[in-house]
DSSP file (Angstrom, degrees, kcal/mol; ACC not computed):
  #  RESIDUE AA STRUCTURE BP1 BP2  ACC     N-H-->O    O-->H-N    N-H-->O    O-->H-N    TCO  KAPPA ALPHA  PHI   PSI    X-CA   Y-CA   Z-CA
    1    1 A M     >        0   0    0      0, 0.0     4,-2.0     0, 0.0     5,-0.2   0.000 360.0 360.0 360.0 -46.7    0.0    0.0    0.0
    2    2 A Y  H  >  +     0   0    0      1,-0.2     4,-2.4     2,-0.2     5,-0.2   0.885 360.0  51.2 -63.3 -39.3    2.8    2.4    0.9
    3    3 A I  H  > S+     0   0    0      2,-0.2     4,-2.7     1,-0.2    -1,-0.2   0.888 108.1  52.5 -65.5 -39.7    4.7    1.7   -2.3
    4    4 A K  H  > S+     0   0    0      2,-0.2     4,-2.2     1,-0.2    -1,-0.2   0.908 111.2  46.1 -63.1 -43.1    1.5    2.4   -4.3
    5    5 A K  H  X S+     0   0    0     -4,-2.0     4,-2.2     2,-0.2    -2,-0.2   0.907 113.1  49.7 -66.6 -41.4    1.0    5.7   -2.7
    6    6 A K  H  X S+     0   0    0     -4,-2.4     4,-2.6     1,-0.2    -2,-0.2   0.908 110.3  50.8 -63.5 -41.7    4.7    6.6   -3.1
    7    7 A F  H  X S+     0   0    0     -4,-2.7     4,-2.7     1,-0.2    -1,-0.2   0.904 109.5  50.3 -61.9 -42.1    4.5    5.6   -6.8
    8    8 A K  H  X S+     0   0    0     -4,-2.2     4,-2.7     2,-0.2    -1,-0.2   0.895 110.7  49.6 -64.3 -39.5    1.5    7.8   -7.3
    9    9 A L  H  X S+     0   0    0     -4,-2.2     4,-2.6     2,-0.2    -2,-0.2   0.940 112.8  46.1 -64.1 -47.1    3.3   10.7   -5.7
   10   10 A V  H  X S+     0   0    0     -4,-2.6     4,-2.4     2,-0.2    -2,-0.2   0.911 113.7  49.9 -61.0 -43.5    6.3   10.3   -7.9
   11   11 A L  H  X S+     0   0    0     -4,-2.7     4,-2.4     2,-0.2    -2,-0.2   0.916 110.8  49.3 -61.1 -45.4    4.1    9.9  -10.9
   12   12 A F  H  X S+     0   0    0     -4,-2.7     4,-2.6     1,-0.2    -2,-0.2   0.922 112.1  47.7 -60.9 -45.8    2.2   13.1  -10.0
   13   13 A L  H  X S+     0   0    0     -4,-2.6     4,-2.4     2,-0.2    -1,-0.2   0.883 111.4  51.3 -65.4 -38.0    5.4   15.0   -9.5
   14   14 A L  H  X S+     0   0    0     -4,-2.4     4,-2.3     2,-0.2    -2,-0.2   0.938 112.0  45.7 -63.0 -46.6    6.8   13.8  -12.8
   15   15 A I  H  X S+     0   0    0     -4,-2.4     4,-2.0     2,-0.2    -2,-0.2   0.916 112.5  51.2 -64.7 -42.9    3.7   14.7  -14.8
   16   16 A A  H  X S+     0   0    0     -4,-2.6     4,-1.7     1,-0.2    -1,-0.2   0.911 110.2  49.5 -59.7 -42.4    3.6   18.2  -13.0
   17   17 A A  H  X S+     0   0    0     -4,-2.4     4,-2.2     1,-0.2    -1,-0.2   0.908 109.1  52.5 -61.6 -42.6    7.3   18.7  -14.0
   18   18 A I  H  < S+     0   0    0     -4,-2.3    -1,-0.2     1,-0.2    -2,-0.2   0.860 111.1  46.9 -62.6 -35.7    6.6   17.8  -17.6
   19   19 A M  H  X S+     0   0    0     -4,-2.0     4,-0.5     1,-0.2    -1,-0.2   0.796 113.8  47.4 -78.0 -26.7    3.7   20.3  -17.8
   20   20 A V  H  X S+     0   0    0     -4,-1.7     4,-2.0    -5,-0.2     3,-0.4   0.831  97.4  69.6 -83.7 -33.4    5.7   23.1  -16.2
   21   21 A V  H  X S+     0   0    0     -4,-2.2     4,-2.0     1,-0.2    -1,-0.1   0.905  97.5  50.1 -57.2 -47.5    8.9   22.7  -18.3
   22   22 A P  H  > S+     0   0    0      0, 0.0     4,-0.7     0, 0.0    -1,-0.2   0.862 109.8  52.7 -61.5 -32.1    7.3   24.0  -21.6
   23   23 A L  H >< S+     0   0    0     -4,-0.5     3,-0.5    -3,-0.4    -2,-0.2   0.906 112.2  44.1 -66.9 -40.1    6.0   27.0  -19.7
   24   24 A L  H >< S+     0   0    0     -4,-2.0     3,-1.7     1,-0.2     4,-0.4   0.773  99.0  71.5 -74.4 -26.9    9.3   27.9  -18.4
   25   25 A S  H >< S+     0   0    0     -4,-2.0     3,-0.5     1,-0.3    -1,-0.2   0.783  95.9  53.1 -64.7 -25.2   11.2   27.3  -21.6
   26   26 A G  T << S+     0   0    0     -4,-0.7    -1,-0.3    -3,-0.5    -2,-0.2   0.539  95.3  71.8 -84.4  -5.9    9.6   30.5  -23.1
   27   27 A C  T <  S+     0   0    0     -3,-1.7     2,-0.4    -4,-0.1    -1,-0.2   0.626  89.3  66.0 -85.2 -13.4   10.7   32.7  -20.2
   28   28 A F  S <  S-     0   0    0     -3,-0.5     2,-0.2    -4,-0.4     0, 0.0  -0.855  81.0-119.0-116.6 145.4   14.4   32.7  -21.0
   29   29 A K        -     0   0    0     -2,-0.4     2,-0.5     1,-0.1    -2,-0.1  -0.562  31.4-120.2 -77.1 142.1   16.3   34.2  -24.0
   30   30 A K        -     0   0    0     -2,-0.2     2,-0.3     1,-0.0    -1,-0.1  -0.717  24.4-142.5 -85.6 128.5   18.2   31.7  -26.1
   31   31 A K        -     0   0    0     -2,-0.5     2,-0.5     1,-0.0    -1,-0.0  -0.705  15.7-121.1 -90.6 140.8   21.9   32.5  -26.2
   32   32 A E        -     0   0    0     -2,-0.3     2,-0.5     2,-0.0    -1,-0.0  -0.708  31.5-164.6 -79.0 124.1   23.8   31.9  -29.4
   33   33 A V        -     0   0    0     -2,-0.5     2,-0.3     6,-0.0     3,-0.0  -0.948  14.8-132.1-115.5 128.3   26.6   29.4  -28.7
   34   34 A Q        -     0   0    0     -2,-0.5     2,-0.5     1,-0.1     5,-0.2  -0.586  29.4-110.5 -77.7 138.8   29.4   28.9  -31.1
   35   35 A E        +     0   0    0     -2,-0.3    -1,-0.1     4,-0.1     3,-0.0  -0.559  48.8 163.4 -70.3 121.1   30.2   25.3  -32.0
   36   36 A T     >  -     0   0    0     -2,-0.5     4,-2.4     1,-0.0     5,-0.2  -0.864  54.3-102.2-127.7 165.5   33.5   24.3  -30.4
   37   37 A P  H  > S+     0   0    0      0, 0.0     4,-2.1     0, 0.0     5,-0.1   0.851 123.1  54.5 -56.2 -32.5   34.8   20.8  -29.9
   38   38 A E  H  > S+     0   0    0      2,-0.2     4,-1.9     1,-0.2     5,-0.1   0.930 110.0  44.1 -68.8 -44.0   33.9   21.1  -26.2
   39   39 A T  H  > S+     0   0    0      1,-0.2     4,-1.3     2,-0.2    -1,-0.2   0.849 112.4  53.0 -71.5 -31.4   30.2   22.0  -26.9
   40   40 A Q  H  < S+     0   0    0     -4,-2.4     3,-0.3     1,-0.2    -1,-0.2   0.916 109.3  49.1 -66.7 -40.5   30.0   19.2  -29.6
   41   41 A A  H >< S+     0   0    0     -4,-2.1     3,-1.3     1,-0.2    -2,-0.2   0.873 108.1  54.6 -65.3 -35.8   31.3   16.7  -27.0
   42   42 A M  H 3< S+     0   0    0     -4,-1.9    -1,-0.2     1,-0.3    -2,-0.2   0.810 104.5  55.4 -66.7 -28.4   28.7   17.9  -24.5
   43   43 A E  T 3< S+     0   0    0     -4,-1.3     2,-1.5    -3,-0.3    -1,-0.3   0.275  71.5 116.1 -92.2  12.2   25.9   17.3  -26.9
   44   44 A D    <   +     0   0    0     -3,-1.3     3,-0.3     1,-0.2    33,-0.1  -0.664  29.3 155.6 -82.0  93.9   26.7   13.6  -27.6
   45   45 A N    >   +     0   0    0     -2,-1.5     3,-2.4    31,-0.5    34,-0.4   0.182  29.1 115.5-103.7  14.7   23.5   12.3  -26.1
   46   46 A S  T 3  S+     0   0    0      1,-0.3    -1,-0.2    32,-0.2    32,-0.1   0.674  73.9  57.5 -64.1 -15.9   23.5    9.0  -28.1
   47   47 A N  T 3  S+     0   0    0     -3,-0.3     2,-0.5    31,-0.1    -1,-0.3   0.411  88.1  92.9 -93.4   2.8   23.9    7.0  -24.8
   48   48 A I    <   -     0   0    0     -3,-2.4    31,-2.9    29,-0.2     2,-0.4  -0.830  55.8-170.1 -98.1 131.5   20.7    8.5  -23.3
   49   49 A T  E     -a   79   0A   0     -2,-0.5    56,-2.8    29,-0.2    57,-1.3  -0.985   1.8-167.1-124.5 128.2   17.5    6.6  -23.8
   50   50 A I  E     -ab  80 106A   0     29,-2.8    31,-3.0    -2,-0.4     2,-0.4  -0.951   9.0-150.5-116.4 130.3   14.1    8.1  -22.9
   51   51 A G  E     -ab  81 107A   0     55,-3.1    57,-3.4    -2,-0.5     2,-0.5  -0.840   9.7-167.4 -97.4 136.7   10.9    6.0  -22.7
   52   52 A F  E     -ab  82 108A   0     29,-3.2    31,-3.0    -2,-0.4     2,-0.6  -0.931   2.0-171.4-129.4 104.9    7.6    7.8  -23.5
   53   53 A S  E     -ab  83 109A   0     55,-3.2    57,-3.3    -2,-0.5     2,-0.4  -0.876   4.8-172.6-104.4 117.4    4.5    6.0  -22.6
   54   54 A I  E     -ab  84 110A   0     29,-3.0    31,-2.7    -2,-0.6    32,-0.3  -0.897  25.0-139.3-111.7 135.7    1.3    7.6  -23.9
   55   55 A H  S    S-     0   0    0     55,-1.0    32,-4.1    -2,-0.4    33,-0.4   0.802  83.2 -15.0 -66.6 -27.9   -2.2    6.3  -22.8
   56   56 A G    >   -     0   0    0     30,-0.3     3,-0.6    29,-0.2    -1,-0.3  -0.819  43.2-151.1-175.9 134.2   -3.5    6.7  -26.3
   57   57 A L  T 3  S+     0   0    0     -2,-0.3     6,-0.1     1,-0.2    -1,-0.0   0.227  78.4  95.8 -94.0  14.9   -2.6    8.4  -29.6
   58   58 A E  T 3  S+     0   0    0      4,-0.1     2,-0.4     5,-0.0    -1,-0.2   0.780  70.2  79.6 -73.0 -25.2   -6.3    8.8  -30.7
   59   59 A V  S <> S-     0   0    0     -3,-0.6     4,-1.6     1,-0.1     3,-0.5  -0.682  81.4-137.4 -85.7 133.6   -6.2   12.4  -29.2
   60   60 A D  H  > S+     0   0    0     -2,-0.4     4,-2.5     1,-0.2     5,-0.2   0.841 100.3  62.1 -60.1 -35.2   -4.6   15.0  -31.5
   61   61 A R  H  > S+     0   0    0      1,-0.2     4,-2.4     2,-0.2    -1,-0.2   0.922 106.0  44.7 -59.9 -43.3   -2.7   16.6  -28.6
   62   62 A W  H  > S+     0   0    0     -3,-0.5     4,-2.5     2,-0.2    -1,-0.2   0.834 109.4  56.2 -73.2 -30.5   -0.8   13.4  -27.8
   63   63 A K  H  X S+     0   0    0     -4,-1.6     4,-2.4     2,-0.2    -1,-0.2   0.949 110.9  44.9 -60.6 -47.0    0.0   12.8  -31.5
   64   64 A R  H  X S+     0   0    0     -4,-2.5     4,-2.7     2,-0.2    -2,-0.2   0.899 111.7  51.8 -63.9 -41.2    1.5   16.3  -31.6
   65   65 A E  H  X S+     0   0    0     -4,-2.4     4,-2.5    -5,-0.2    -1,-0.2   0.912 110.2  49.4 -61.4 -41.4    3.4   15.7  -28.4
   66   66 A K  H  X S+     0   0    0     -4,-2.5     4,-2.5     2,-0.2    -2,-0.2   0.931 112.0  47.8 -62.6 -45.5    4.8   12.5  -29.8
   67   67 A E  H  X S+     0   0    0     -4,-2.4     4,-2.3     1,-0.2    -2,-0.2   0.900 112.7  48.4 -63.8 -40.6    5.9   14.2  -33.0
   68   68 A M  H  X S+     0   0    0     -4,-2.7     4,-2.5     2,-0.2    -1,-0.2   0.908 111.5  50.2 -64.8 -41.2    7.5   17.1  -31.1
   69   69 A A  H  X S+     0   0    0     -4,-2.5     4,-2.6    -5,-0.2    -2,-0.2   0.907 110.7  49.5 -63.0 -41.7    9.3   14.6  -28.8
   70   70 A E  H  X S+     0   0    0     -4,-2.5     4,-2.1     2,-0.2    -2,-0.2   0.907 111.8  47.8 -65.1 -41.6   10.6   12.7  -31.8
   71   71 A K  H  X S+     0   0    0     -4,-2.3     4,-2.4     2,-0.2    -2,-0.2   0.911 113.3  48.2 -62.5 -43.8   11.9   15.8  -33.5
   72   72 A Y  H  X S+     0   0    0     -4,-2.5     4,-2.7     2,-0.2     5,-0.2   0.900 110.8  50.7 -66.7 -40.1   13.6   17.0  -30.3
   73   73 A A  H  X>S+     0   0    0     -4,-2.6     4,-1.7     1,-0.2     5,-1.1   0.900 111.7  48.1 -63.4 -40.5   15.2   13.6  -29.8
   74   74 A L  H  <5S+     0   0    0     -4,-2.1    -2,-0.2     2,-0.2    -1,-0.2   0.909 113.3  48.1 -65.3 -42.0   16.5   13.6  -33.3
   75   75 A K  H  <5S+     0   0    0     -4,-2.4    -2,-0.2     1,-0.2    -1,-0.2   0.913 119.0  38.3 -65.2 -43.2   17.8   17.2  -32.9
   76   76 A K  H  <5S-     0   0    0     -4,-2.7   -31,-0.5    -5,-0.2    -1,-0.2   0.603 108.1-122.9 -89.0 -12.2   19.5   16.4  -29.6
   77   77 A G  T  <5 +     0   0    0     -4,-1.7     2,-0.2     1,-0.3   -29,-0.2   0.657  63.0 130.1  86.0  16.3   20.7   13.0  -30.6
   78   78 A F      < -     0   0    0     -5,-1.1     2,-0.4    -6,-0.2    -1,-0.3  -0.625  60.9-104.6 -99.8 166.7   19.2   10.8  -27.8
   79   79 A N  E     -a   49   0A   0    -31,-2.9   -29,-2.8   -34,-0.4     2,-0.5  -0.707  32.1-165.0 -89.2 134.8   17.2    7.7  -28.2
   80   80 A L  E     -a   50   0A   0     -2,-0.4     2,-0.6   -31,-0.2   -29,-0.2  -0.987   6.7-166.8-124.9 125.5   13.4    7.9  -27.8
   81   81 A L  E     -a   51   0A   0    -31,-3.0   -29,-3.2    -2,-0.5     2,-0.5  -0.953  11.7-164.7-110.6 113.6   11.2    4.9  -27.3
   82   82 A V  E     -a   52   0A   0     -2,-0.6     2,-0.4   -31,-0.2   -29,-0.2  -0.853   4.2-170.4-105.0 131.5    7.5    5.7  -27.7
   83   83 A M  E     -a   53   0A   0    -31,-3.0   -29,-3.0    -2,-0.5     2,-0.6  -0.975   9.8-156.9-122.8 133.8    4.8    3.3  -26.5
   84   84 A D  E     -a   54   0A   0     -2,-0.4   -29,-0.2   -31,-0.2   -28,-0.1  -0.950   3.0-169.0-109.2 117.3    1.0    3.7  -27.2
   85   85 A A    >   -     0   0    0    -31,-2.7     3,-1.0    -2,-0.6     7,-0.2   0.526  30.2-134.8 -83.9  -6.1   -1.1    1.9  -24.7
   86   86 A E  T 3   -     0   0    0    -32,-0.3   -30,-0.3     1,-0.3   -31,-0.1   0.883  67.0 -59.2  53.2  42.9   -4.3    2.3  -26.8
   87   87 A K  T 3  S+     0   0    0    -32,-4.1     2,-0.6     1,-0.2    -1,-0.3   0.796 106.4 130.8  58.7  33.8   -6.3    3.4  -23.7
   88   88 A N    <>  -     0   0    0     -3,-1.0     4,-2.3   -33,-0.4    -1,-0.2  -0.950  43.6-163.1-120.1 109.2   -5.5    0.1  -22.0
   89   89 A T  H  > S+     0   0    0     -2,-0.6     4,-2.3     1,-0.2     5,-0.2   0.908  90.7  48.8 -60.4 -45.7   -4.2    0.5  -18.4
   90   90 A K  H  > S+     0   0    0      1,-0.2     4,-2.2     2,-0.2    -1,-0.2   0.894 111.5  50.8 -63.8 -38.4   -2.8   -3.0  -18.1
   91   91 A K  H  > S+     0   0    0      1,-0.2     4,-2.6     2,-0.2    -1,-0.2   0.908 109.5  51.1 -64.4 -41.6   -1.1   -2.7  -21.4
   92   92 A Q  H  X S+     0   0    0     -4,-2.3     4,-2.4     2,-0.2    -2,-0.2   0.904 108.5  50.8 -65.3 -40.1    0.5    0.6  -20.3
   93   93 A I  H  X S+     0   0    0     -4,-2.3     4,-2.5     2,-0.2    -1,-0.2   0.935 111.7  47.7 -62.1 -44.8    1.7   -0.9  -17.1
   94   94 A K  H  X S+     0   0    0     -4,-2.2     4,-2.5     1,-0.2    -2,-0.2   0.907 111.3  51.2 -60.9 -42.3    3.4   -3.8  -19.0
   95   95 A Q  H  X S+     0   0    0     -4,-2.6     4,-2.4     2,-0.2    -1,-0.2   0.897 110.4  48.5 -63.7 -40.2    4.9   -1.3  -21.5
   96   96 A C  H  X S+     0   0    0     -4,-2.4     4,-2.5     2,-0.2    -2,-0.2   0.910 110.8  50.7 -66.9 -41.2    6.4    0.8  -18.6
   97   97 A E  H  X S+     0   0    0     -4,-2.5     4,-2.6     1,-0.2    -2,-0.2   0.912 110.9  50.0 -59.7 -41.7    7.8   -2.3  -17.0
   98   98 A N  H  X S+     0   0    0     -4,-2.5     4,-2.0     2,-0.2    -2,-0.2   0.905 109.7  49.7 -64.0 -42.0    9.3   -3.2  -20.3
   99   99 A L  H  <>S+     0   0    0     -4,-2.4     5,-1.7     2,-0.2     4,-0.5   0.909 112.4  47.8 -64.2 -40.5   10.9    0.2  -20.8
  100  100 A I  H ><5S+     0   0    0     -4,-2.5     3,-1.2     1,-0.2    -2,-0.2   0.912 110.1  52.3 -65.6 -41.5   12.3    0.0  -17.2
  101  101 A Y  H 3<5S+     0   0    0     -4,-2.6    -1,-0.2     1,-0.3    -2,-0.2   0.851 104.3  57.2 -62.1 -33.3   13.6   -3.5  -18.0
  102  102 A Q  T 3<5S-     0   0    0     -4,-2.0    -1,-0.3    -5,-0.1    -2,-0.2   0.620 119.1-114.7 -72.9 -11.2   15.3   -2.1  -21.1
  103  103 A G  T < 5 -     0   0    0     -3,-1.2    -3,-0.2    -4,-0.5   -54,-0.2   0.832  42.6-174.9  85.7  33.7   17.1    0.4  -18.9
  104  104 A V      < -     0   0    0     -5,-1.7   -54,-0.2     1,-0.1    -1,-0.1  -0.301  23.3-143.0 -60.6 147.8   15.7    3.7  -20.0
  105  105 A D  S    S+     0   0    0    -56,-2.8     2,-0.3     1,-0.3   -55,-0.2   0.803  85.9  20.2 -80.1 -31.5   17.4    6.7  -18.4
  106  106 A V  E     -b   50   0A   0    -57,-1.3   -55,-3.1     2,-0.0     2,-0.5  -0.996  66.1-157.2-139.0 141.3   14.1    8.6  -18.1
  107  107 A L  E     -b   51   0A   0     -2,-0.3     2,-0.5   -57,-0.2   -55,-0.2  -0.972   6.0-166.8-122.6 116.7   10.5    7.5  -18.3
  108  108 A I  E     -b   52   0A   0    -57,-3.4   -55,-3.2    -2,-0.5     2,-0.5  -0.903  13.0-166.9-101.8 127.0    7.8   10.0  -19.3
  109  109 A L  E     -b   53   0A   0     -2,-0.5   -55,-0.2   -57,-0.2   -57,-0.0  -0.958  23.7-175.3-125.1 122.8    4.3    8.7  -18.5
  110  110 A I  E     -b   54   0A   0    -57,-3.3   -55,-1.0    -2,-0.5   -54,-0.1  -0.904  35.9-145.4-107.6  96.6    1.0   10.0  -19.7
  111  111 A P        -     0   0    0      0, 0.0     3,-0.2     0, 0.0   -56,-0.1  -0.273  21.0-153.4 -75.2 149.5   -1.3    7.7  -17.7
  112  112 A E  S    S+     0   0    0      1,-0.3     2,-0.4   -57,-0.1   -23,-0.1   0.853  90.8  24.2 -76.7 -41.2   -4.6    6.3  -18.8
  113  113 A D    >   -     0   0    0      1,-0.1     3,-1.3   -24,-0.1    -1,-0.3  -0.978  64.0-154.9-135.8 117.0   -5.9    5.9  -15.3
  114  114 A E  T 3  S+     0   0    0     -2,-0.4    -1,-0.1     1,-0.3  -102,-0.1   0.637  94.8  59.8 -68.9 -11.8   -4.5    8.0  -12.3
  115  115 A E  T 3         0   0    0      1,-0.2    -1,-0.3  -107,-0.0  -107,-0.1   0.633 360.0 360.0 -88.4 -13.7   -5.6    5.2   -9.9
  116  116 A S    <         0   0    0     -3,-1.3    -1,-0.2  -108,-0.0    -2,-0.1   0.503 360.0 360.0 -78.1 360.0   -3.4    2.5  -11.5
């Protein structure tokens, strides 16, 4: 029971953080950075893998979020694994377990059911 509550809290905080980040990204001016060998080395993200579990891609918003995440991953050079649970809670849980088993560095979860 305690683990389930802790998981829900962590999940809630993760979702809240995901929703706040885009709002904050528009608050800062972008600095022009000249490409140097040091900055190129810093941007080698090919060893980073992010799992993205979406409850269902039937909704246009989540289709757009998926497309934006894929473009961003391509631009920044990290690996993105997108899972569509097709509005099935049990399927989404299995997909998240699979992503964790694969060793993703970050798991972004758009849950179908907040109680699961």
